[in-house]
C-alpha positions as CSV (number, residue, x, y, z in Angstrom):
1,M,0.0,0.0,0.0
2,I,2.8,2.4,0.8
3,K,4.7,1.6,-2.4
4,L,1.5,2.1,-4.4
5,F,0.8,5.4,-2.7
6,Y,4.2,6.9,-3.4
7,W,4.3,5.6,-7.0
8,F,1.5,8.0,-7.8
9,K,2.0,10.8,-5.3
10,H,4.8,12.8,-7.0
11,S,3.8,12.3,-10.6
12,A,0.9,14.1,-12.2
13,A,1.4,12.1,-15.4
14,R,1.0,8.8,-13.6
15,Q,-2.1,10.1,-11.8
16,E,-3.6,11.1,-15.1
17,D,-2.8,7.7,-16.7
18,Y,-4.3,6.0,-13.7
19,R,-7.5,8.0,-14.0
20,T,-7.8,6.9,-17.6
21,V,-7.6,3.3,-16.5
22,Q,-10.2,3.9,-13.8
23,Y,-12.5,5.2,-16.5
24,N,-11.9,2.2,-18.7
25,V,-12.8,-0.3,-15.9
26,D,-15.8,1.7,-14.7
27,L,-14.3,2.9,-11.4
28,G,-14.6,6.4,-10.0
29,E,-11.7,8.8,-9.8
30,L,-10.6,7.9,-6.3
31,V,-7.0,8.3,-5.1
32,L,-5.1,5.8,-3.0
33,L,-4.9,6.6,0.6
34,R,-1.7,6.9,2.6
35,H,-1.0,4.5,5.4
36,V,1.3,5.8,8.1
37,P,2.9,2.8,9.9
38,T,3.0,4.7,13.2
39,R,-0.8,5.4,13.1
40,W,-2.9,2.3,13.3
41,L,-6.1,3.9,12.3
42,T,-4.8,4.7,8.8
43,L,-4.4,1.0,8.0
44,L,-8.0,-0.1,7.4
45,P,-9.1,2.8,5.1
46,A,-5.9,2.4,3.0
47,V,-6.5,-1.4,2.6
48,L,-10.1,-1.0,1.7
49,R,-9.2,1.6,-0.9
50,V,-6.6,-0.7,-2.5
51,L,-9.1,-3.6,-2.6
52,S,-11.8,-1.4,-4.2
53,E,-9.3,-0.2,-6.8
54,W,-7.7,-3.6,-7.5
55,P,-9.0,-4.0,-11.0
56,A,-7.6,-0.6,-12.0
57,I,-4.3,-1.2,-10.2
58,T,-3.6,-4.5,-11.8
59,K,-4.6,-3.3,-15.3
60,Y,-2.5,-0.1,-14.9
61,F,0.7,-2.0,-14.0
62,K,0.1,-4.7,-16.5
63,D,-0.3,-2.2,-19.4
64,L,2.4,0.3,-18.3
65,P,5.4,-1.3,-20.1
66,T,3.5,-1.0,-23.4
67,E,3.6,2.8,-22.9
68,D,7.1,3.0,-21.4
69,K,9.6,0.1,-21.8
70,T,12.1,1.7,-19.4
71,V,9.8,1.3,-16.5
72,E,10.4,-2.4,-16.3
73,K,14.0,-1.7,-15.3
74,T,13.1,0.3,-12.2
75,E,13.2,-1.5,-8.8
76,Q,10.1,0.2,-7.6
77,Y,8.1,-1.1,-10.6
78,K,9.5,-4.6,-10.3
79,E,8.6,-4.9,-6.7
80,I,5.1,-3.6,-7.1
81,K,4.5,-5.8,-10.1
82,R,5.9,-8.9,-8.2
83,L,3.4,-8.3,-5.4
84,I,0.5,-7.7,-7.7
85,D,1.2,-10.8,-9.7
86,N,1.3,-12.9,-6.6
87,P,-2.4,-14.0,-5.9
88,R,-1.5,-14.4,-2.2
89,T,-1.1,-10.6,-2.0
90,Y,-4.8,-9.9,-2.6
91,V,-5.8,-12.6,-0.1
92,Q,-3.5,-11.2,2.5
93,L,-4.9,-7.7,1.9
94,Q,-8.5,-9.1,2.3
95,F,-7.5,-10.8,5.5
96,V,-6.2,-7.6,6.9
97,A,-9.4,-5.9,6.0
98,D,-11.4,-8.6,7.8
99,V,-9.4,-8.6,11.0
100,C,-8.6,-4.9,11.3
101,P,-12.1,-3.9,12.6
102,M,-11.4,-5.8,15.8
103,F,-8.5,-3.6,16.7
104,T,-10.0,-0.4,15.1
105,R,-13.1,-0.4,17.3
106,F,-10.9,-0.6,20.4
107,L,-8.6,2.2,19.2
108,Q,-11.4,4.4,18.3
109,D,-13.2,3.9,21.6
110,F,-10.2,5.1,23.5
111,Q,-9.7,8.3,21.4
112,H,-12.1,10.1,23.7
113,E,-10.8,12.7,26.1
114,G,-13.2,11.8,29.0
115,C,-12.5,9.3,31.8
116,M,-12.3,5.9,30.3
117,I,-10.4,3.9,33.0
118,H,-13.6,2.2,34.3
119,V,-14.2,0.6,30.8
120,L,-10.6,-0.3,30.1
121,Y,-10.6,-3.8,31.7
122,P,-13.8,-5.0,30.0
123,A,-12.6,-3.6,26.7
124,L,-9.2,-5.3,27.0
125,R,-10.8,-8.6,27.9
126,D,-13.4,-8.5,25.1
127,L,-10.6,-7.7,22.6
128,V,-8.5,-10.7,23.7
129,V,-11.6,-13.0,23.8
130,T,-12.7,-11.9,20.3
131,I,-9.3,-12.8,18.8
132,M,-9.0,-16.0,20.8
133,L,-12.4,-17.2,19.5
134,R,-11.1,-16.9,15.9
135,F,-8.8,-19.9,16.4
136,L,-9.4,-21.4,19.8
137,K,-12.2,-23.7,20.9
138,T,-15.1,-22.1,22.7
139,D,-14.8,-24.2,25.8
140,V,-11.2,-23.2,26.1
141,V,-11.9,-19.5,26.2
142,G,-15.3,-19.8,28.0
143,N,-16.2,-17.0,30.4
144,K,-12.7,-16.7,31.9
145,T,-11.3,-13.6,33.7
146,G,-8.4,-11.6,32.3
147,R,-6.0,-13.4,34.5
148,E,-7.3,-16.8,33.4
149,L,-7.0,-15.7,29.7
150,Q,-3.4,-15.0,30.3
151,N,-2.8,-18.6,31.3
152,I,-4.3,-20.2,28.2
153,N,-1.6,-22.0,26.1
154,V,-2.6,-20.7,22.6
155,R,0.0,-22.9,20.9
156,D,-1.5,-26.1,22.3
157,V,-3.1,-27.9,19.3
158,N,-5.6,-29.4,21.7
159,N,-6.9,-25.9,22.4
160,M,-7.1,-24.9,18.7
161,L,-10.0,-25.3,16.3
162,P,-9.4,-27.5,13.3
163,L,-7.5,-25.5,10.7
164,E,-10.5,-25.3,8.3
165,Q,-12.7,-23.9,11.1
166,V,-10.3,-20.9,11.9
167,E,-12.4,-17.8,11.4
168,I,-10.7,-15.7,8.7
169,G,-13.7,-13.8,7.4
170,A,-16.1,-14.6,4.6
171,A,-14.5,-12.2,2.2
172,T,-11.1,-13.7,2.8
173,K,-12.4,-17.2,2.2
174,Q,-14.0,-16.1,-1.0
175,A,-10.8,-14.4,-2.2
176,M,-8.7,-17.5,-1.2
177,T,-11.0,-19.8,-3.2
178,K,-11.0,-17.5,-6.2
179,M,-7.3,-16.5,-6.3
180,V,-5.3,-19.4,-4.9
181,K,-4.9,-23.0,-5.8
182,V,-6.6,-25.5,-3.4
183,E,-3.2,-27.1,-2.5
184,Q,-2.0,-23.8,-1.2
185,H,-5.0,-23.2,1.1
186,K,-3.5,-25.0,4.0
187,G,-0.3,-22.9,4.0
188,L,-2.3,-19.7,3.9
189,L,-4.6,-20.9,6.7
190,M,-1.6,-21.8,8.8
191,E,-0.1,-18.3,8.3
192,M,-3.4,-16.7,9.3
193,R,-3.7,-18.8,12.4
194,N,-0.1,-17.9,13.3
195,F,-1.1,-14.2,13.0
196,F,-3.8,-14.8,15.6
197,T,-1.5,-16.8,17.8
198,C,1.3,-14.2,17.8
199,R,-1.1,-11.3,18.4
200,T,-2.7,-13.2,21.3
201,E,0.6,-14.1,22.9
202,Y,1.7,-10.4,22.7
203,M,-1.5,-9.3,24.4
204,Q,-1.3,-12.0,27.1
205,K,2.2,-10.8,27.9
206,N,1.7,-7.0,27.6
207,L,-1.9,-6.1,28.5
208,P,-2.7,-5.5,32.2
209,L,-5.3,-8.3,32.3
210,D,-4.4,-9.3,35.8
211,N,-4.4,-5.7,37.2
212,G,-6.5,-5.7,40.3
213,F,-7.1,-2.0,40.3
214,L,-8.4,-2.0,36.7
215,T,-10.7,-4.9,37.5
216,A,-12.1,-3.2,40.6
217,V,-12.5,0.2,39.0
218,V,-15.2,-1.3,36.8
219,C,-17.5,-0.7,39.7
220,L,-17.7,3.0,38.7
221,Q,-20.1,1.8,36.0
222,P,-23.7,1.9,37.3
223,G,-24.4,-1.6,36.0
224,A,-21.3,-3.2,37.5
225,R,-21.4,-1.8,41.0
226,T,-20.9,-4.6,43.6
227,L,-19.7,-4.4,47.2
228,T,-16.8,-6.8,46.4
229,L,-15.4,-4.6,43.6
230,F,-15.8,-1.5,45.6
231,V,-13.9,-2.9,48.6
232,T,-11.2,-4.1,46.2
233,L,-10.9,-0.7,44.7
234,I,-10.5,1.0,48.1
235,R,-7.8,-1.5,49.0
236,C,-5.9,-0.9,45.7
237,A,-6.2,2.8,46.2
238,R,-4.8,2.6,49.8
239,I,-1.9,0.4,48.6
240,R,-1.0,2.9,45.9
241,I,-1.2,5.9,48.3
242,T,1.0,4.1,50.8
243,V,3.6,3.2,48.2
244,A,3.6,6.8,46.9
245,T,4.2,8.3,50.3
């Protein structure tokens, strides 16, 4: 996506040629969006734009050498063309588009300036559970607490769903069936499952799922007020004050 964006960004001639291709394949005159690697929320819009423009993108780079033979010698063109010619690229982009919303919703919710600490723990737990249920058995995840979720061995094959039942998204399945040979499906599914596994392990290690204070502060929500949580919150606050002083 980044390579595509910068291919067109600094060339008015390339942009004009691309608009001609868009017209020929009955697409609107939309520009490719820039993804900034340090800003997660730019990823999904950029991916969706590339997917919607895929017929124009593939035709443009396929026909380009007929207009300019020298372009085939440039490293930038060769790398973009190599990726476009690989059917796995489209499937991988579609997979990103299918899984991105899980993370995007969480990131957007915590863009607010108001107090959000009382909803942090449930949001973190829901995020981890949502990803786990993509590739782990339901009875393994269950209704576990954050601390219990941290202790699940996500690499134990006994905890995993069968490979063909891993939830990769309907659009990704359709793209994989259409673009990739059947004998390559297993390898792609294993890569996608590994994506879920690595993301989950990272969250198990780095998210404060076992933080007693975050768990207790949930009682600030009207629907979650219990005496137990309130007492736990007071105890956590006293400990923190004592340590600070």
